[in-house]
C-alpha positions in Angstrom: 4.2 -81.2 23.8 7.6 -80.3 22.2 10.6 -81.3 24.3 14.0 -80.2 24.3 16.6 -82.0 22.2 19.7 -83.0 24.2 23.2 -82.4 22.8 24.1 -86.0 23.6 22.5 -89.4 24.3 25.2 -92.1 25.0 25.2 -95.0 22.8 23.3 -98.0 24.4 25.4 -100.2 26.6 24.9 -103.7 25.3 26.5 -106.7 27.3 26.0 -105.1 30.7 25.2 -108.5 32.3 28.3 -110.2 30.8 30.5 -107.3 31.9 29.2 -107.5 35.4 29.8 -111.3 35.4 33.4 -110.7 34.4 33.8 -108.1 37.3 32.8 -110.8 39.7 35.1 -113.4 38.4 38.7 -113.6 39.9 40.4 -113.9 36.4 44.1 -114.0 35.9 47.0 -111.6 35.6 47.8 -110.3 32.1 45.7 -109.7 29.0 42.5 -111.5 29.0 41.0 -113.8 26.5 38.1 -111.3 26.1 40.6 -108.3 25.5 42.8 -110.3 23.0 39.5 -111.3 21.0 38.1 -107.7 21.1 41.6 -106.5 19.8 41.5 -109.0 17.0 37.9 -108.2 16.0 38.5 -104.4 16.0 41.7 -104.8 13.8 39.7 -107.1 11.4 37.0 -104.3 11.3 39.6 -101.7 10.0 41.7 -104.1 8.0 44.8 -103.9 10.2 47.0 -106.8 11.0 47.2 -106.2 14.7 44.9 -104.6 17.4 45.5 -103.9 21.1 42.8 -102.7 23.6 44.1 -100.0 25.9 43.1 -98.0 28.8 42.4 -95.1 26.5 43.5 -93.5 23.2 45.9 -91.3 25.1 47.5 -94.2 26.8 47.8 -95.9 23.4 49.5 -92.7 22.1 51.8 -92.6 25.0 53.0 -96.3 24.5 53.6 -95.5 20.6 55.8 -92.6 21.6 57.6 -94.4 24.4 58.4 -97.1 21.7 59.7 -94.6 19.4 61.9 -93.2 22.2 63.3 -96.8 22.8 64.3 -96.9 19.2 66.5 -93.8 19.8 64.2 -91.3 17.9 64.4 -87.6 18.8 63.0 -84.6 17.1 59.5 -83.1 16.4 56.0 -84.6 16.2 53.6 -82.8 13.9 50.1 -82.6 14.7 47.1 -80.2 13.8 46.8 -76.9 15.5 43.2 -77.9 16.2 43.3 -80.8 18.4 42.2 -82.4 21.8 44.2 -80.8 24.4 45.6 -84.1 25.6 47.4 -84.9 22.4 50.1 -82.1 22.5 50.5 -82.6 26.2 51.1 -86.4 25.7 53.6 -85.6 22.8 55.4 -83.1 25.1 55.4 -85.4 28.2 56.8 -88.2 26.0 60.0 -86.0 25.4 59.3 -84.9 21.8 59.1 -81.4 20.4 55.5 -80.5 19.4 55.2 -79.0 15.9 51.7 -77.5 15.2 50.4 -77.1 11.6 47.3 -74.9 11.0 44.1 -76.5 9.6 42.2 -76.0 6.4 39.2 -73.6 6.8 36.8 -75.9 5.0 37.6 -79.3 6.3 38.6 -78.1 9.7 41.4 -80.7 9.4 45.1 -80.8 8.7 45.4 -82.5 5.5 48.3 -84.2 3.7 49.2 -81.0 1.8 49.5 -79.0 5.1 51.6 -81.6 6.8 53.9 -82.0 3.7 54.6 -78.2 3.8 55.7 -78.5 7.2 57.8 -81.6 7.2 61.6 -81.1 7.7 64.7 -83.2 8.7 63.7 -82.9 12.4 60.3 -84.5 11.9 60.0 -87.8 13.6 56.3 -88.6 13.6 53.0 -87.0 12.3 49.7 -87.4 14.1 47.1 -86.9 11.3 43.5 -86.3 12.9 40.4 -87.5 11.4 38.6 -84.7 13.2 35.0 -85.4 14.1 35.0 -88.5 11.8 36.1 -86.7 8.7 39.1 -88.4 7.3 42.3 -86.9 5.8 44.2 -88.4 3.1 46.8 -90.3 5.1 47.3 -92.6 2.2 48.8 -89.6 0.0 50.7 -88.7 3.1 52.2 -91.9 3.5 53.0 -92.3 -0.2 54.8 -88.9 -0.3 56.9 -89.8 2.8 57.8 -93.3 1.9 61.5 -93.9 2.7 61.7 -90.8 5.0 61.5 -92.9 8.3 58.7 -90.7 9.5 56.4 -92.5 11.8 52.6 -91.8 10.8 49.9 -92.1 13.4 46.2 -91.7 12.5 44.1 -90.0 15.4 41.0 -92.0 14.5 39.4 -91.4 18.0 36.5 -89.9 16.2 36.4 -91.9 13.2 35.9 -95.7 13.3 34.1 -96.8 10.1 35.4 -93.7 8.0 37.0 -94.5 4.7 39.7 -93.1 2.4 39.2 -94.3 -1.3 37.2 -97.2 0.0 39.6 -98.3 2.8 38.7 -98.0 6.5 40.9 -95.6 8.4 43.0 -97.4 11.0 45.4 -99.2 8.7 46.5 -96.5 6.2 49.9 -95.9 7.9 52.0 -97.2 10.7 49.5 -97.1 13.5 46.2 -95.6 14.6 44.5 -94.8 18.0 40.6 -95.2 18.6 38.5 -94.0 21.5 35.8 -96.1 23.1 34.5 -93.3 25.4 30.9 -92.9 26.3 30.4 -90.0 23.6 32.1 -91.9 20.8 30.6 -94.1 18.2 31.8 -97.3 19.9 30.9 -97.2 23.7 32.9 -99.3 26.1 32.5 -96.5 28.8 36.0 -95.5 28.1 39.2 -97.1 26.9 40.7 -97.3 23.3 42.2 -99.5 20.7 45.6 -99.3 18.9 45.7 -100.7 15.4 49.1 -101.1 13.7 50.7 -102.5 10.7 54.1 -102.9 12.6 54.5 -106.2 14.3 57.4 -104.8 16.4 55.0 -102.1 17.8 52.4 -104.7 18.6 54.9 -106.6 20.6 55.8 -103.6 22.6 52.2 -102.8 23.1 51.4 -106.4 24.2 54.3 -106.3 26.6 53.0 -102.9 28.2 49.5 -104.3 28.5 50.6 -107.6 30.1 51.9 -105.9 33.0 49.1 -103.3 33.3 46.4 -103.8 35.9 42.7 -104.1 35.0 40.5 -101.3 36.3 39.0 -101.9 39.7 35.6 -103.4 40.0 34.1 -100.3 41.8 35.5 -97.9 39.2 34.1 -99.8 36.4 30.6 -100.1 38.0 30.7 -96.3 38.9 31.4 -95.4 35.2 28.8 -98.0 34.0 26.2 -96.3 36.3 27.0 -92.8 35.0 26.5 -93.9 31.4 23.2 -95.7 32.3 22.1 -92.6 34.3 22.9 -90.3 31.4 20.9 -92.5 29.0 17.9 -92.2 31.3 18.1 -88.7 31.9 18.4 -87.6 28.3 15.1 -89.3 27.3 12.3 -87.1 26.3 10.4 -85.4 29.2 13.0 -86.5 31.6 15.7 -84.4 30.2 13.4 -81.2 30.4 12.6 -81.9 34.0 16.0 -82.9 35.3 19.1 -81.6 33.5 17.8 -79.0 31.2 16.7 -76.4 33.9 20.0 -76.4 35.3 21.8 -76.1 32.1 19.6 -73.0 31.1 20.3 -71.5 34.8 24.2 -72.0 34.6 24.1 -70.6 30.9 22.8 -67.3 32.3 26.2 -67.3 34.3 28.4 -68.0 31.3 28.9 -71.7 32.4 28.1 -75.2 31.2 28.4 -78.0 33.6 27.7 -80.6 31.1 30.8 -79.5 29.3 33.0 -78.4 32.2 32.5 -81.7 33.9 34.0 -83.8 31.1 36.5 -81.4 29.2 40.2 -82.2 29.5 42.6 -80.1 31.4 44.9 -77.7 29.2 47.6 -78.0 31.7 50.9 -80.0 30.8 51.1 -83.6 31.9 53.9 -85.0 34.3 56.6 -86.8 32.5 55.2 -90.1 34.0 52.4 -89.7 31.2 48.7 -89.5 31.2 46.4 -90.9 33.9 45.6 -94.6 33.7 49.0 -95.3 31.9 49.5 -98.3 34.2 45.9 -99.6 33.5 44.6 -101.8 30.6 41.0 -101.9 29.2 40.0 -105.0 31.2 37.7 -108.0 30.4 34.5 -106.3 31.5 35.0 -103.4 29.2 36.3 -105.7 26.4 32.8 -107.4 26.6 31.1 -104.1 26.2 33.5 -103.2 23.3 32.5 -106.6 21.6 28.9 -105.9 21.9 29.1 -102.3 20.6 31.0 -103.6 17.7 28.3 -106.0 16.7 25.9 -103.2 16.3 28.4 -100.6 15.0 27.8 -100.9 11.2 24.2 -100.2 11.6 24.8 -97.1 13.8 27.5 -95.8 11.5 25.2 -95.9 8.7 22.4 -94.0 10.5 25.2 -91.3 11.2 25.9 -91.1 7.5 22.2 -90.9 6.5 21.6 -88.1 9.0 24.6 -86.2 7.8 23.4 -86.6 4.2 20.0 -85.1 5.2 21.4 -82.1 6.9 24.6 -81.4 5.2 23.0 -80.2 1.8 20.8 -77.8 3.6 23.4 -76.5 6.1 26.2 -75.9 3.6 24.2 -73.3 1.6 24.0 -70.8 4.5 26.0 -72.0 7.4 29.8 -72.5 7.6 30.0 -76.5 8.3 32.7 -78.9 8.1 33.3 -80.2 4.5 34.8 -83.7 3.6 38.0 -84.0 1.9 37.8 -85.3 -1.6 38.1 -89.2 -2.0 36.9 -89.7 1.7 33.7 -91.2 3.2 33.1 -89.7 6.7 31.2 -91.2 9.5 30.6 -87.9 11.4 30.8 -87.8 15.3 29.6 -84.3 15.4 27.8 -81.8 13.2 29.8 -78.8 13.7 29.0 -75.1 12.5 31.3 -72.4 12.7 29.4 -69.3 14.1 30.7 -65.7 14.4 29.4 -65.4 18.0 29.1 -68.7 19.7 27.4 -67.6 22.8 24.6 -65.9 21.0 24.2 -68.9 18.8 23.8 -71.3 21.6 21.5 -69.0 23.2 19.3 -68.8 20.0 19.3 -72.6 19.8 18.2 -72.9 23.5 15.3 -70.8 22.7 14.4 -73.2 20.0 14.6 -76.2 22.3 17.9 -77.3 21.0 20.8 -78.0 23.4 24.2 -77.6 21.9 27.8 -77.3 23.0 31.3 -75.6 22.2 33.7 -77.8 20.3 36.0 -80.0 22.6 39.0 -79.0 20.4 41.5 -76.3 21.4 44.4 -74.3 19.6 47.7 -73.9 20.9 46.9 -70.4 22.3 44.7 -72.2 24.8 47.3 -74.6 26.1 49.4 -73.5 29.1 52.7 -75.1 27.6 52.4 -73.4 24.3 50.1 -70.3 24.5 53.0 -67.7 24.8 54.7 -68.9 21.8 51.7 -69.5 19.6 49.5 -66.5 19.5 48.4 -65.5 16.0 50.5 -68.3 14.4 47.5 -70.6 13.6 44.6 -68.3 12.8 42.3 -71.0 11.4 42.7 -73.3 14.4 42.4 -70.2 16.7 39.2 -69.0 15.2 37.6 -72.3 15.0 38.4 -73.3 18.7 36.5 -70.2 19.6 33.6 -70.5 17.2 32.6 -74.0 16.6 29.2 -75.2 17.8 28.0 -78.9 18.1 24.6 -79.5 17.2 22.7 -82.7 18.6 23.9 -85.5 16.4 23.7 -89.1 17.2 21.8 -92.2 16.0 19.4 -92.3 18.8 17.8 -88.9 17.8 13.9 -89.5 17.4 12.5 -88.9 14.1 10.6 -85.8 15.2 14.0 -84.3 16.8 15.8 -85.0 13.5 12.9 -83.4 11.6 13.1 -80.2 14.0 16.8 -79.8 13.3 16.4 -80.4 9.6 13.7 -77.8 9.5 15.9 -75.3 11.4 18.8 -75.8 9.1 16.5 -75.0 6.1 16.1 -71.5 7.4 18.6 -71.2 10.3 18.6 -68.2 12.6 21.0 -65.4 11.7 23.2 -66.5 14.6 24.1 -69.7 12.6 24.5 -68.1 9.3 27.8 -67.6 7.5 
């Protein structure tokens, strides 16, 4: 019997027993040994001298921007016009002007050339996003801007393991943010890591983390339960009898509960910063992160192999994301640009393939920026309305991989260029 292929299966949670044990221990105030060790291990993986676990990539970004404010920096932070909604909202809440830069139509990213064309004497920082695990040439950006006192942040939330000229992202510039969310390559339920080459920033991050509270036991257990439930419910046959009927029903009314439940708000943030800004990762999730790191390279290689199977087929007839020259992606998503996303998803459902819209937005979709941005970033606006994610994760069964590969060999009209 042919079963439906779910859009996602969360990466396995290893170390659950150790995490629960950590939750039941009293522990001490401040950063735990587990968190320190995890930060050091993560930094070593990407080749950075410093690494700090945080409550989320957005919290790490907030702490970085707050540190820049403490240095007396004022002005514009440049970032891609196709981005997660939380990024420009954090930048604005931190007191900086947001400068959007349109993305490249083939890479879907804002590369070094696009950024360099937008830099002016008001530019304080650049957030270079390795979108969906596809790196941009931050090395060239850093080289071109050497001596300009512009702080360069890699948004590597999607991109652990990705490389630029053989060097891992995360240590190519001043600092980087990584995500540990349940849908990311390294699953610690949520949270993030900041890596940096700047000792003074690390000291600031350490000071902020030392005074932050660990997440509550009940909150961590609840999040663990959700991830374990999603792993169970996206197994073959179970998905078809539990979640899939509801997904199909809601789709007839133009809704997607599996998307709507998790997508970030497009409304501005309060000036106090993102939720959980007063929290840290905590020892339990640091244990989950350490265990996820131990199996990460094998899972990253599986992602690469899967992409290398599908990409040559899809690029012939579909508008897919292309890598930047000199880079080696570890794709988080297999994204296809469709002229009619609703029709494309409907056709995929008829083939037993679940899919979803992109999480990324353009400035036009953000409450704080929409009135001043309509028509200014045409590529980002188009991609935000047309990108579809196919199921793409290491836990796809061989039969599921082959079904999608066969579909990409002769894709339906709704997916074609």
